C-alpha positions in Angstrom: 7.6 -6.6 -3.9 5.7 -8.8 -1.3 2.6 -7.8 0.8 -0.1 -9.4 3.0 -3.7 -8.3 3.4 -3.7 -5.2 5.8 -0.4 -3.9 4.7 -0.4 -0.3 3.3 0.6 0.6 -0.2 2.2 4.0 -0.5 2.5 5.6 -3.8 4.5 8.8 -4.0 3.4 11.5 -6.3 5.7 11.7 -9.3 5.0 15.4 -10.0 5.0 18.3 -7.4 1.2 18.8 -7.7 0.4 15.1 -7.1 -0.2 14.1 -3.4 1.1 10.8 -2.0 -1.7 8.3 -2.1 -2.1 5.6 0.7 -4.1 2.5 0.4 -4.8 -0.8 2.4 -4.3 -3.9 0.6 -7.6 -6.0 0.8 -7.0 -8.8 -1.5 -3.9 -10.7 -3.0 -4.1 -12.2 -6.5 -1.1 -14.5 -5.9 -0.4 -16.7 -2.8 3.3 -15.6 -2.6 2.2 -11.8 -2.0 3.5 -10.5 -5.3 1.4 -7.9 -7.4 -1.1 -7.0 -8.5 -3.2 -6.2 -5.3 -6.7 -5.0 -4.7 -6.2 -1.8 -2.7 -8.8 0.4 -0.9 -7.6 3.9 -0.9 -8.0 6.0 2.1 -8.6 9.3 0.5 -11.7 7.9 -1.6 -12.5 4.4 0.0 -12.6 3.1 -3.8 -11.1 -0.3 -4.3 -8.8 -0.7 -7.5 -6.6 -3.4 -8.9 -3.1 -2.0 -8.6 0.2 -3.0 -10.5 2.6 -1.1 -8.4 5.4 0.8 -10.1 8.8 2.1 -8.8 7.2 4.9 -7.0 5.3 2.6 -4.6 6.3 0.7 -1.5 4.5 -1.7 0.9 4.6 -1.0 4.6 3.6 -3.9 6.7 1.7 -3.9 10.0 4.9 -4.9 11.9 6.8 -2.0 10.3 4.1 0.5 11.3 3.9 -0.8 15.0 7.6 -0.8 15.4 7.9 2.9 14.2 5.4 4.0 17.0 7.0 5.8 19.9 6.7 3.9 23.2 3.8 4.9 25.6 
């Protein structure tokens, strides 16, 4: 997993009652973009250090922009 500042980290809930969490990567701890990441969660605005597990994925700004419908 590789990321850049501004990418989104999406963590899927592992149980039915857990919601998906979405955060914005605000700081990298390694120059190559590997974890861990400092993430600001959109639901609480808290920042935490995250070591993503298999239920997480990174969505880059380019991926988000390319998935938008044309105007």
